[in-house]
Biopython code that builds the backbone (N, CA, C, O; Angstrom):
import numpy as np
from Bio.PDB.StructureBuilder import StructureBuilder

atoms = [
    (1, "UNK", "N", (1.297, 49.231, 36.931)),
    (1, "UNK", "CA", (0.782, 50.422, 37.539)),
    (1, "UNK", "C", (1.408, 51.624, 36.833)),
    (1, "UNK", "O", (2.614, 51.642, 36.586)),
    (2, "UNK", "N", (0.588, 52.629, 36.507)),
    (2, "UNK", "CA", (1.103, 53.823, 35.863)),
    (2, "UNK", "C", (1.539, 54.833, 36.910)),
    (2, "UNK", "O", (1.106, 54.786, 38.061)),
    (3, "UNK", "N", (2.410, 55.753, 36.489)),
    (3, "UNK", "CA", (2.844, 56.820, 37.397)),
    (3, "UNK", "C", (1.829, 57.950, 37.326)),
    (3, "UNK", "O", (1.559, 58.480, 36.248)),
    (4, "UNK", "N", (1.268, 58.318, 38.464)),
    (4, "UNK", "CA", (0.303, 59.402, 38.539)),
    (4, "UNK", "C", (1.062, 60.666, 38.934)),
    (4, "UNK", "O", (1.885, 60.645, 39.849)),
    (5, "UNK", "N", (0.777, 61.765, 38.235)),
    (5, "UNK", "CA", (1.444, 63.031, 38.532)),
    (5, "UNK", "C", (1.193, 63.436, 39.984)),
    (5, "UNK", "O", (0.098, 63.237, 40.512)),
    (6, "UNK", "N", (2.204, 63.997, 40.615)),
    (6, "UNK", "CA", (2.040, 64.472, 41.982)),
    (6, "UNK", "C", (2.101, 65.992, 42.054)),
    (6, "UNK", "O", (1.843, 66.583, 43.103)),
    (7, "UNK", "N", (2.449, 66.631, 40.915)),
    (7, "UNK", "CA", (2.573, 68.081, 40.900)),
    (7, "UNK", "C", (2.430, 68.566, 39.461)),
    (7, "UNK", "O", (2.857, 67.888, 38.526)),
    (8, "UNK", "N", (1.826, 69.746, 39.286)),
    (8, "UNK", "CA", (1.706, 70.384, 37.978)),
    (8, "UNK", "C", (2.339, 71.764, 38.076)),
    (8, "UNK", "O", (1.940, 72.569, 38.918)),
    (9, "UNK", "N", (3.322, 72.046, 37.227)),
    (9, "UNK", "CA", (4.005, 73.337, 37.242)),
    (9, "UNK", "C", (3.468, 74.232, 36.134)),
    (9, "UNK", "O", (3.047, 73.740, 35.087)),
    (10, "UNK", "N", (3.479, 75.548, 36.359)),
    (10, "UNK", "CA", (3.121, 76.510, 35.326)),
    (10, "UNK", "C", (1.663, 76.479, 34.920)),
    (10, "UNK", "O", (1.351, 76.744, 33.759)),
    (11, "UNK", "N", (0.762, 76.167, 35.832)),
    (11, "UNK", "CA", (-0.663, 76.074, 35.521)),
    (11, "UNK", "C", (-1.436, 77.186, 36.225)),
    (11, "UNK", "O", (-0.912, 77.867, 37.106)),
    (12, "UNK", "N", (-2.686, 77.354, 35.819)),
    (12, "UNK", "CA", (-3.618, 78.230, 36.521)),
    (12, "UNK", "C", (-4.703, 77.352, 37.123)),
    (12, "UNK", "O", (-5.087, 76.342, 36.534)),
    (13, "UNK", "N", (-5.196, 77.734, 38.293)),
    (13, "UNK", "CA", (-6.246, 76.978, 38.961)),
    (13, "UNK", "C", (-7.433, 77.906, 39.187)),
    (13, "UNK", "O", (-7.274, 79.010, 39.708)),
    (14, "UNK", "N", (-8.622, 77.457, 38.795)),
    (14, "UNK", "CA", (-9.827, 78.230, 39.060)),
    (14, "UNK", "C", (-10.159, 78.095, 40.539)),
    (14, "UNK", "O", (-10.230, 76.984, 41.065)),
    (15, "UNK", "N", (-10.361, 79.219, 41.207)),
    (15, "UNK", "CA", (-10.537, 79.219, 42.665)),
    (15, "UNK", "C", (-11.868, 78.626, 43.107)),
    (15, "UNK", "O", (-11.948, 78.065, 44.200)),
    (16, "UNK", "N", (-12.919, 78.733, 42.292)),
    (16, "UNK", "CA", (-14.229, 78.215, 42.671)),
    (16, "UNK", "C", (-14.267, 76.710, 42.427)),
    (16, "UNK", "O", (-13.973, 76.240, 41.328)),
    (17, "UNK", "N", (-14.629, 75.973, 43.451)),
    (17, "UNK", "CA", (-14.699, 74.513, 43.359)),
    (17, "UNK", "C", (-15.904, 74.069, 42.541)),
    (17, "UNK", "O", (-16.918, 74.763, 42.478)),
    (18, "UNK", "N", (-15.779, 72.903, 41.918)),
    (18, "UNK", "CA", (-16.906, 72.206, 41.300)),
    (18, "UNK", "C", (-17.449, 71.285, 42.392)),
    (18, "UNK", "O", (-16.743, 70.384, 42.846)),
    (19, "UNK", "N", (-18.685, 71.499, 42.814)),
    (19, "UNK", "CA", (-19.256, 70.743, 43.931)),
    (19, "UNK", "C", (-20.431, 69.914, 43.416)),
    (19, "UNK", "O", (-21.361, 70.451, 42.815)),
    (20, "UNK", "N", (-20.382, 68.619, 43.654)),
    (20, "UNK", "CA", (-21.414, 67.686, 43.197)),
    (20, "UNK", "C", (-21.958, 66.897, 44.382)),
    (20, "UNK", "O", (-21.284, 66.727, 45.398)),
    (21, "UNK", "N", (-23.171, 66.424, 44.234)),
    (21, "UNK", "CA", (-23.779, 65.515, 45.213)),
    (21, "UNK", "C", (-23.686, 66.072, 46.640)),
    (21, "UNK", "O", (-23.255, 65.387, 47.567)),
    (22, "UNK", "N", (-24.103, 67.333, 46.786)),
    (22, "UNK", "CA", (-24.148, 67.939, 48.108)),
    (22, "UNK", "C", (-22.797, 68.064, 48.793)),
    (22, "UNK", "O", (-22.729, 68.109, 50.021)),
    (23, "UNK", "N", (-21.733, 68.120, 48.025)),
    (23, "UNK", "CA", (-20.392, 68.249, 48.595)),
    (23, "UNK", "C", (-19.655, 66.938, 48.764)),
    (23, "UNK", "O", (-18.533, 66.926, 49.271)),
    (24, "UNK", "N", (-20.256, 65.833, 48.355)),
    (24, "UNK", "CA", (-19.583, 64.538, 48.480)),
    (24, "UNK", "C", (-18.499, 64.340, 47.422)),
    (24, "UNK", "O", (-17.605, 63.512, 47.595)),
    (25, "UNK", "N", (-18.577, 65.099, 46.328)),
    (25, "UNK", "CA", (-17.547, 65.091, 45.293)),
    (25, "UNK", "C", (-17.175, 66.550, 45.031)),
    (25, "UNK", "O", (-18.033, 67.368, 44.701)),
    (26, "UNK", "N", (-15.901, 66.861, 45.182)),
    (26, "UNK", "CA", (-15.422, 68.227, 44.999)),
    (26, "UNK", "C", (-14.164, 68.194, 44.141)),
    (26, "UNK", "O", (-13.267, 67.381, 44.366)),
    (27, "UNK", "N", (-14.109, 69.093, 43.148)),
    (27, "UNK", "CA", (-12.913, 69.167, 42.318)),
    (27, "UNK", "C", (-12.585, 70.616, 41.997)),
    (27, "UNK", "O", (-13.415, 71.512, 42.147)),
    (28, "UNK", "N", (-11.349, 70.822, 41.550)),
    (28, "UNK", "CA", (-10.874, 72.125, 41.091)),
    (28, "UNK", "C", (-10.354, 71.971, 39.672)),
    (28, "UNK", "O", (-9.717, 70.973, 39.336)),
    (29, "UNK", "N", (-10.630, 72.967, 38.847)),
    (29, "UNK", "CA", (-10.189, 72.952, 37.455)),
    (29, "UNK", "C", (-8.787, 73.539, 37.357)),
    (29, "UNK", "O", (-8.504, 74.613, 37.888)),
    (30, "UNK", "N", (-7.916, 72.806, 36.662)),
    (30, "UNK", "CA", (-6.541, 73.209, 36.415)),
    (30, "UNK", "C", (-6.404, 73.476, 34.925)),
    (30, "UNK", "O", (-6.670, 72.595, 34.107)),
    (31, "UNK", "N", (-5.986, 74.696, 34.564)),
    (31, "UNK", "CA", (-5.784, 75.080, 33.163)),
    (31, "UNK", "C", (-4.303, 74.946, 32.834)),
    (31, "UNK", "O", (-3.450, 75.568, 33.467)),
    (32, "UNK", "N", (-4.015, 74.123, 31.834)),
    (32, "UNK", "CA", (-2.636, 73.831, 31.459)),
    (32, "UNK", "C", (-2.110, 74.881, 30.484)),
    (32, "UNK", "O", (-2.896, 75.474, 29.745)),
    (33, "UNK", "N", (-0.794, 75.125, 30.464)),
    (33, "UNK", "CA", (-0.219, 76.166, 29.610)),
    (33, "UNK", "C", (-0.509, 75.966, 28.118)),
    (33, "UNK", "O", (-0.648, 76.941, 27.380)),
    (34, "UNK", "N", (-0.600, 74.723, 27.679)),
    (34, "UNK", "CA", (-0.827, 74.454, 26.255)),
    (34, "UNK", "C", (-2.304, 74.484, 25.870)),
    (34, "UNK", "O", (-2.651, 74.181, 24.729)),
    (35, "UNK", "N", (-3.185, 74.851, 26.825)),
    (35, "UNK", "CA", (-4.603, 75.008, 26.521)),
    (35, "UNK", "C", (-5.507, 73.890, 27.005)),
    (35, "UNK", "O", (-6.729, 74.030, 26.949)),
    (36, "UNK", "N", (-4.957, 72.804, 27.470)),
    (36, "UNK", "CA", (-5.774, 71.710, 27.980)),
    (36, "UNK", "C", (-6.239, 71.995, 29.401)),
    (36, "UNK", "O", (-5.874, 73.004, 30.003)),
    (37, "UNK", "N", (-7.052, 71.084, 29.922)),
    (37, "UNK", "CA", (-7.477, 71.225, 31.314)),
    (37, "UNK", "C", (-7.640, 69.870, 31.962)),
    (37, "UNK", "O", (-7.839, 68.850, 31.303)),
    (38, "UNK", "N", (-7.550, 69.897, 33.273)),
    (38, "UNK", "CA", (-7.759, 68.718, 34.112)),
    (38, "UNK", "C", (-8.586, 69.167, 35.296)),
    (38, "UNK", "O", (-8.722, 70.363, 35.554)),
    (39, "UNK", "N", (-9.134, 68.212, 36.011)),
    (39, "UNK", "CA", (-9.702, 68.525, 37.316)),
    (39, "UNK", "C", (-9.022, 67.635, 38.338)),
    (39, "UNK", "O", (-8.685, 66.482, 38.066)),
    (40, "UNK", "N", (-8.829, 68.202, 39.529)),
    (40, "UNK", "CA", (-8.257, 67.463, 40.654)),
    (40, "UNK", "C", (-9.310, 67.454, 41.734)),
    (40, "UNK", "O", (-9.858, 68.503, 42.074)),
    (41, "UNK", "N", (-9.605, 66.283, 42.281)),
    (41, "UNK", "CA", (-10.668, 66.269, 43.266)),
    (41, "UNK", "C", (-10.625, 65.099, 44.209)),
    (41, "UNK", "O", (-9.709, 64.276, 44.203)),
    (42, "UNK", "N", (-11.670, 65.062, 45.031)),
    (42, "UNK", "CA", (-11.823, 63.948, 45.957)),
    (42, "UNK", "C", (-13.286, 63.539, 46.025)),
    (42, "UNK", "O", (-14.198, 64.335, 45.800)),
    (43, "UNK", "N", (-13.467, 62.279, 46.342)),
    (43, "UNK", "CA", (-14.796, 61.678, 46.427)),
    (43, "UNK", "C", (-14.928, 61.042, 47.806)),
    (43, "UNK", "O", (-14.083, 60.253, 48.230)),
    (44, "UNK", "N", (-16.003, 61.401, 48.490)),
    (44, "UNK", "CA", (-16.295, 60.806, 49.800)),
    (44, "UNK", "C", (-16.988, 59.451, 49.593)),
    (44, "UNK", "O", (-17.434, 59.155, 48.484)),
    (45, "UNK", "N", (-17.081, 58.638, 50.627)),
    (45, "UNK", "CA", (-17.750, 57.347, 50.484)),
    (45, "UNK", "C", (-19.173, 57.497, 49.950)),
    (45, "UNK", "O", (-19.914, 58.388, 50.364)),
    (46, "UNK", "N", (-19.538, 56.621, 49.036)),
    (46, "UNK", "CA", (-20.860, 56.616, 48.432)),
    (46, "UNK", "C", (-20.782, 56.122, 47.000)),
    (46, "UNK", "O", (-19.733, 55.669, 46.541)),
    (47, "UNK", "N", (-21.902, 56.212, 46.302)),
    (47, "UNK", "CA", (-22.012, 55.785, 44.914)),
    (47, "UNK", "C", (-22.553, 56.952, 44.097)),
    (47, "UNK", "O", (-23.569, 57.548, 44.454)),
    (48, "UNK", "N", (-21.866, 57.280, 42.991)),
    (48, "UNK", "CA", (-22.198, 58.459, 42.200)),
    (48, "UNK", "C", (-22.114, 58.136, 40.715)),
    (48, "UNK", "O", (-21.258, 57.361, 40.286)),
    (49, "UNK", "N", (-23.008, 58.736, 39.934)),
    (49, "UNK", "CA", (-22.972, 58.547, 38.482)),
    (49, "UNK", "C", (-22.612, 59.858, 37.813)),
    (49, "UNK", "O", (-23.151, 60.911, 38.153)),
    (50, "UNK", "N", (-21.683, 59.786, 36.845)),
    (50, "UNK", "CA", (-21.270, 60.951, 36.067)),
    (50, "UNK", "C", (-21.457, 60.676, 34.588)),
    (50, "UNK", "O", (-21.186, 59.573, 34.114)),
    (51, "UNK", "N", (-21.920, 61.675, 33.861)),
    (51, "UNK", "CA", (-21.984, 61.626, 32.399)),
    (51, "UNK", "C", (-20.729, 62.280, 31.853)),
    (51, "UNK", "O", (-20.145, 63.155, 32.493)),
    (52, "UNK", "N", (-20.317, 61.854, 30.666)),
    (52, "UNK", "CA", (-19.154, 62.452, 30.018)),
    (52, "UNK", "C", (-19.568, 63.086, 28.699)),
    (52, "UNK", "O", (-20.410, 62.558, 27.973)),
    (53, "UNK", "N", (-18.960, 64.225, 28.406)),
    (53, "UNK", "CA", (-19.117, 64.844, 27.089)),
    (53, "UNK", "C", (-17.982, 64.345, 26.206)),
    (53, "UNK", "O", (-18.204, 63.669, 25.202)),
    (54, "UNK", "N", (-16.769, 64.690, 26.600)),
    (54, "UNK", "CA", (-15.557, 64.243, 25.907)),
    (54, "UNK", "C", (-15.004, 63.007, 26.613)),
    (54, "UNK", "O", (-15.356, 62.735, 27.761)),
    (55, "UNK", "N", (-14.146, 62.267, 25.933)),
    (55, "UNK", "CA", (-13.486, 61.134, 26.601)),
    (55, "UNK", "C", (-12.667, 61.629, 27.793)),
    (55, "UNK", "O", (-12.106, 62.724, 27.752)),
    (56, "UNK", "N", (-12.599, 60.826, 28.847)),
    (56, "UNK", "CA", (-11.885, 61.197, 30.068)),
    (56, "UNK", "C", (-10.994, 60.057, 30.535)),
    (56, "UNK", "O", (-11.279, 58.882, 30.306)),
    (57, "UNK", "N", (-9.916, 60.435, 31.190)),
    (57, "UNK", "CA", (-9.081, 59.473, 31.918)),
    (57, "UNK", "C", (-9.110, 59.867, 33.383)),
    (57, "UNK", "O", (-8.791, 61.001, 33.739)),
    (58, "UNK", "N", (-9.492, 58.929, 34.222)),
    (58, "UNK", "CA", (-9.529, 59.142, 35.674)),
    (58, "UNK", "C", (-8.360, 58.391, 36.292)),
    (58, "UNK", "O", (-8.300, 57.162, 36.248)),
    (59, "UNK", "N", (-7.425, 59.151, 36.871)),
    (59, "UNK", "CA", (-6.270, 58.569, 37.550)),
    (59, "UNK", "C", (-6.523, 58.635, 39.057)),
    (59, "UNK", "O", (-6.879, 59.687, 39.587)),
    (60, "UNK", "N", (-6.342, 57.539, 39.720)),
    (60, "UNK", "CA", (-6.560, 57.481, 41.160)),
    (60, "UNK", "C", (-5.233, 57.816, 41.857)),
    (60, "UNK", "O", (-4.241, 57.104, 41.698)),
    (61, "UNK", "N", (-5.231, 58.901, 42.626)),
    (61, "UNK", "CA", (-4.040, 59.391, 43.306)),
    (61, "UNK", "C", (-3.898, 58.738, 44.676)),
    (61, "UNK", "O", (-2.796, 58.375, 45.089)),
    (62, "UNK", "N", (-5.032, 58.591, 45.383)),
    (62, "UNK", "CA", (-5.011, 58.013, 46.724)),
    (62, "UNK", "C", (-6.384, 57.411, 47.002)),
    (62, "UNK", "O", (-7.393, 57.898, 46.492)),
    (63, "UNK", "N", (-6.422, 56.374, 47.794)),
    (63, "UNK", "CA", (-7.688, 55.718, 48.106)),
    (63, "UNK", "C", (-8.018, 54.638, 47.086)),
    (63, "UNK", "O", (-7.155, 54.171, 46.343)),
    (64, "UNK", "N", (-9.278, 54.260, 47.072)),
    (64, "UNK", "CA", (-9.719, 53.180, 46.191)),
    (64, "UNK", "C", (-11.174, 53.400, 45.796)),
    (64, "UNK", "O", (-11.924, 54.086, 46.491)),
    (65, "UNK", "N", (-11.563, 52.802, 44.660)),
    (65, "UNK", "CA", (-12.937, 52.914, 44.183)),
    (65, "UNK", "C", (-13.269, 51.702, 43.315)),
    (65, "UNK", "O", (-12.397, 50.931, 42.914)),
    (66, "UNK", "N", (-14.564, 51.570, 43.043)),
    (66, "UNK", "CA", (-15.061, 50.553, 42.101)),
    (66, "UNK", "C", (-15.825, 51.311, 41.038)),
    (66, "UNK", "O", (-16.572, 52.241, 41.344)),
    (67, "UNK", "N", (-15.639, 50.910, 39.768)),
    (67, "UNK", "CA", (-16.190, 51.666, 38.650)),
    (67, "UNK", "C", (-16.903, 50.740, 37.681)),
    (67, "UNK", "O", (-16.421, 49.654, 37.357)),
    (68, "UNK", "N", (-18.075, 51.202, 37.221)),
    (68, "UNK", "CA", (-18.794, 50.536, 36.142)),
    (68, "UNK", "C", (-19.007, 51.569, 35.045)),
    (68, "UNK", "O", (-19.679, 52.579, 35.255)),
    (69, "UNK", "N", (-18.432, 51.311, 33.870)),
    (69, "UNK", "CA", (-18.611, 52.186, 32.710)),
    (69, "UNK", "C", (-19.990, 51.902, 32.129)),
    (69, "UNK", "O", (-20.391, 50.742, 32.034)),
    (70, "UNK", "N", (-20.721, 52.944, 31.738)),
    (70, "UNK", "CA", (-22.050, 52.753, 31.133)),
    (70, "UNK", "C", (-21.978, 51.736, 29.998)),
    (70, "UNK", "O", (-21.087, 51.803, 29.150)),
    (71, "UNK", "N", (-22.905, 50.810, 29.986)),
    (71, "UNK", "CA", (-22.972, 49.776, 28.952)),
    (71, "UNK", "C", (-22.146, 48.539, 29.260)),
    (71, "UNK", "O", (-22.263, 47.538, 28.554)),
    (72, "UNK", "N", (-21.315, 48.579, 30.296)),
    (72, "UNK", "CA", (-20.487, 47.423, 30.670)),
    (72, "UNK", "C", (-21.184, 46.647, 31.780)),
    (72, "UNK", "O", (-21.874, 47.233, 32.614)),
    (73, "UNK", "N", (-21.006, 45.348, 31.789)),
    (73, "UNK", "CA", (-21.598, 44.529, 32.840)),
    (73, "UNK", "C", (-20.631, 44.338, 34.007)),
    (73, "UNK", "O", (-21.033, 43.941, 35.101)),
    (74, "UNK", "N", (-19.366, 44.622, 33.764)),
    (74, "UNK", "CA", (-18.322, 44.377, 34.757)),
    (74, "UNK", "C", (-18.029, 45.628, 35.589)),
    (74, "UNK", "O", (-17.927, 46.731, 35.052)),
    (75, "UNK", "N", (-17.897, 45.444, 36.895)),
    (75, "UNK", "CA", (-17.441, 46.489, 37.805)),
    (75, "UNK", "C", (-16.006, 46.152, 38.183)),
    (75, "UNK", "O", (-15.702, 45.025, 38.576)),
    (76, "UNK", "N", (-15.122, 47.149, 38.057)),
    (76, "UNK", "CA", (-13.710, 46.914, 38.326)),
    (76, "UNK", "C", (-13.229, 47.803, 39.463)),
    (76, "UNK", "O", (-13.715, 48.920, 39.640)),
    (77, "UNK", "N", (-12.278, 47.302, 40.225)),
    (77, "UNK", "CA", (-11.684, 48.060, 41.314)),
    (77, "UNK", "C", (-10.427, 48.781, 40.865)),
    (77, "UNK", "O", (-9.666, 48.275, 40.040)),
    (78, "UNK", "N", (-10.217, 49.983, 41.422)),
    (78, "UNK", "CA", (-9.026, 50.774, 41.115)),
    (78, "UNK", "C", (-8.469, 51.330, 42.411)),
    (78, "UNK", "O", (-9.220, 51.714, 43.308)),
    (79, "UNK", "N", (-7.152, 51.370, 42.503)),
    (79, "UNK", "CA", (-6.498, 51.912, 43.683)),
    (79, "UNK", "C", (-5.438, 52.910, 43.241)),
    (79, "UNK", "O", (-5.210, 53.095, 42.046)),
    (80, "UNK", "N", (-4.793, 53.550, 44.204)),
    (80, "UNK", "CA", (-3.785, 54.561, 43.911)),
    (80, "UNK", "C", (-2.776, 54.041, 42.894)),
    (80, "UNK", "O", (-2.301, 52.909, 42.991)),
    (81, "UNK", "N", (-2.456, 54.893, 41.910)),
    (81, "UNK", "CA", (-1.491, 54.521, 40.872)),
    (81, "UNK", "C", (-2.113, 53.894, 39.650)),
    (81, "UNK", "O", (-1.398, 53.581, 38.698)),
    (82, "UNK", "N", (-3.440, 53.695, 39.639)),
    (82, "UNK", "CA", (-4.103, 53.102, 38.478)),
    (82, "UNK", "C", (-5.035, 54.130, 37.846)),
    (82, "UNK", "O", (-5.261, 55.202, 38.406)),
    (83, "UNK", "N", (-5.571, 53.795, 36.678)),
    (83, "UNK", "CA", (-6.494, 54.701, 35.997)),
    (83, "UNK", "C", (-7.516, 53.916, 35.190)),
    (83, "UNK", "O", (-7.347, 52.725, 34.928)),
    (84, "UNK", "N", (-8.592, 54.619, 34.800)),
    (84, "UNK", "CA", (-9.560, 54.048, 33.866)),
    (84, "UNK", "C", (-9.972, 55.134, 32.889)),
    (84, "UNK", "O", (-9.946, 56.322, 33.210)),
    (85, "UNK", "N", (-10.353, 54.709, 31.691)),
    (85, "UNK", "CA", (-10.789, 55.619, 30.634)),
    (85, "UNK", "C", (-12.282, 55.470, 30.415)),
    (85, "UNK", "O", (-12.836, 54.374, 30.502)),
    (86, "UNK", "N", (-12.925, 56.600, 30.129)),
    (86, "UNK", "CA", (-14.365, 56.620, 29.883)),
    (86, "UNK", "C", (-14.584, 57.251, 28.514)),
    (86, "UNK", "O", (-14.062, 58.333, 28.247)),
    (87, "UNK", "N", (-15.354, 56.588, 27.635)),
    (87, "UNK", "CA", (-15.619, 57.177, 26.322)),
    (87, "UNK", "C", (-16.421, 58.476, 26.433)),
    (87, "UNK", "O", (-17.107, 58.716, 27.427)),
    (88, "UNK", "N", (-16.320, 59.302, 25.399)),
    (88, "UNK", "CA", (-17.129, 60.511, 25.332)),
    (88, "UNK", "C", (-18.590, 60.149, 25.120)),
    (88, "UNK", "O", (-18.910, 59.073, 24.616)),
    (89, "UNK", "N", (-19.464, 61.053, 25.508)),
    (89, "UNK", "CA", (-20.906, 60.870, 25.389)),
    (89, "UNK", "C", (-21.340, 59.545, 26.012)),
    (89, "UNK", "O", (-22.139, 58.799, 25.445)),
    (90, "UNK", "N", (-20.796, 59.282, 27.176)),
    (90, "UNK", "CA", (-21.074, 58.054, 27.912)),
    (90, "UNK", "C", (-21.233, 58.436, 29.386)),
    (90, "UNK", "O", (-21.775, 59.493, 29.708)),
    (91, "UNK", "N", (-20.759, 57.574, 30.261)),
    (91, "UNK", "CA", (-20.820, 57.862, 31.678)),
    (91, "UNK", "C", (-20.255, 56.703, 32.476)),
    (91, "UNK", "O", (-19.849, 55.682, 31.922)),
    (92, "UNK", "N", (-20.239, 56.883, 33.790)),
    (92, "UNK", "CA", (-19.735, 55.831, 34.664)),
    (92, "UNK", "C", (-20.289, 56.016, 36.065)),
    (92, "UNK", "O", (-20.619, 57.127, 36.480)),
    (93, "UNK", "N", (-20.383, 54.905, 36.788)),
    (93, "UNK", "CA", (-20.747, 54.916, 38.199)),
    (93, "UNK", "C", (-19.468, 54.624, 38.974)),
    (93, "UNK", "O", (-18.754, 53.663, 38.687)),
    (94, "UNK", "N", (-19.193, 55.474, 39.965)),
    (94, "UNK", "CA", (-18.019, 55.283, 40.803)),
    (94, "UNK", "C", (-18.490, 55.111, 42.241)),
    (94, "UNK", "O", (-19.312, 55.880, 42.739)),
    (95, "UNK", "N", (-17.957, 54.095, 42.892)),
    (95, "UNK", "CA", (-18.310, 53.789, 44.279)),
    (95, "UNK", "C", (-17.054, 53.822, 45.127)),
    (95, "UNK", "O", (-16.051, 53.187, 44.800)),
    (96, "UNK", "N", (-17.118, 54.570, 46.221)),
    (96, "UNK", "CA", (-16.011, 54.640, 47.171)),
    (96, "UNK", "C", (-16.512, 53.992, 48.456)),
    (96, "UNK", "O", (-17.436, 54.509, 49.083)),
    (97, "UNK", "N", (-15.920, 52.869, 48.858)),
    (97, "UNK", "CA", (-16.429, 52.141, 50.023)),
    (97, "UNK", "C", (-16.168, 52.847, 51.349)),
    (97, "UNK", "O", (-17.025, 52.849, 52.234)),
    (98, "UNK", "N", (-14.981, 53.449, 51.489)),
    (98, "UNK", "CA", (-14.647, 54.153, 52.729)),
    (98, "UNK", "C", (-13.466, 55.080, 52.471)),
    (98, "UNK", "O", (-12.795, 54.977, 51.444)),
    (99, "UNK", "N", (-13.223, 55.975, 53.403)),
    (99, "UNK", "CA", (-12.128, 56.925, 53.241)),
    (99, "UNK", "C", (-12.414, 57.902, 52.110)),
    (99, "UNK", "O", (-13.565, 58.098, 51.720)),
    (100, "UNK", "N", (-11.370, 58.501, 51.597)),
    (100, "UNK", "CA", (-11.481, 59.429, 50.478)),
    (100, "UNK", "C", (-10.764, 58.856, 49.273)),
    (100, "UNK", "O", (-9.743, 58.181, 49.409)),
    (101, "UNK", "N", (-11.301, 59.126, 48.097)),
    (101, "UNK", "CA", (-10.654, 58.756, 46.838)),
    (101, "UNK", "C", (-10.238, 60.054, 46.150)),
    (101, "UNK", "O", (-11.092, 60.850, 45.759)),
    (102, "UNK", "N", (-8.937, 60.269, 46.001)),
    (102, "UNK", "CA", (-8.403, 61.454, 45.345)),
    (102, "UNK", "C", (-8.128, 61.091, 43.883)),
    (102, "UNK", "O", (-7.619, 60.010, 43.589)),
    (103, "UNK", "N", (-8.470, 62.006, 42.971)),
    (103, "UNK", "CA", (-8.315, 61.691, 41.557)),
    (103, "UNK", "C", (-7.854, 62.884, 40.748)),
    (103, "UNK", "O", (-7.964, 64.035, 41.170)),
    (104, "UNK", "N", (-7.329, 62.572, 39.566)),
    (104, "UNK", "CA", (-7.032, 63.554, 38.512)),
    (104, "UNK", "C", (-7.852, 63.125, 37.306)),
    (104, "UNK", "O", (-7.747, 61.982, 36.860)),
    (105, "UNK", "N", (-8.664, 64.026, 36.775)),
    (105, "UNK", "CA", (-9.446, 63.740, 35.579)),
    (105, "UNK", "C", (-8.853, 64.526, 34.420)),
    (105, "UNK", "O", (-8.791, 65.755, 34.463)),
    (106, "UNK", "N", (-8.419, 63.819, 33.390)),
    (106, "UNK", "CA", (-7.888, 64.446, 32.175)),
    (106, "UNK", "C", (-8.925, 64.333, 31.079)),
    (106, "UNK", "O", (-9.494, 63.264, 30.858)),
    (107, "UNK", "N", (-9.168, 65.435, 30.395)),
    (107, "UNK", "CA", (-10.140, 65.452, 29.301)),
    (107, "UNK", "C", (-9.384, 65.173, 28.018)),
    (107, "UNK", "O", (-8.555, 65.978, 27.592)),
    (108, "UNK", "N", (-9.667, 64.034, 27.400)),
    (108, "UNK", "CA", (-8.959, 63.571, 26.212)),
    (108, "UNK", "C", (-9.702, 64.052, 24.969)),
    (108, "UNK", "O", (-10.930, 63.998, 24.905)),
    (109, "UNK", "N", (-8.952, 64.517, 24.001)),
    (109, "UNK", "CA", (-9.597, 64.978, 22.762)),
    (109, "UNK", "C", (-9.073, 64.256, 21.564)),
    (109, "UNK", "O", (-9.509, 64.523, 20.444)),
]
sb = StructureBuilder()
sb.init_structure("model")
sb.init_model(0)
sb.init_chain("A")
sb.init_seg("    ")
for serial, (resi, resn, name, xyz) in enumerate(atoms, 1):
    if name == "N":
        sb.init_residue(resn, " ", resi, " ")
    sb.init_atom(name, np.array(xyz, "f"), 0.0, 1.0, " ", f" {name:<3s}", serial, name[0])
structure = sb.get_structure()
């Protein structure tokens, strides 16, 4: 299990939320001092598909989900303290069975 960050120091946060799927997925953009960015968010129960431009790492902070990366036949489960990577110009389906799934999305370059 990897260590998921619990706090980010010296960052800026965009006040306007990114709202998807009628409010079932909500995130906030965090701008890092060295120029990178992340999003911090939560996903309500349901099944959602996201496309990626750049490669991404999704770290699960709390809750649980099941993920299928575009082009893969396997669906894998992830819980707090774990992560999955998604290639750029691809996508993934994420399913949250119940509760909330809190995540950190890092944009990898």
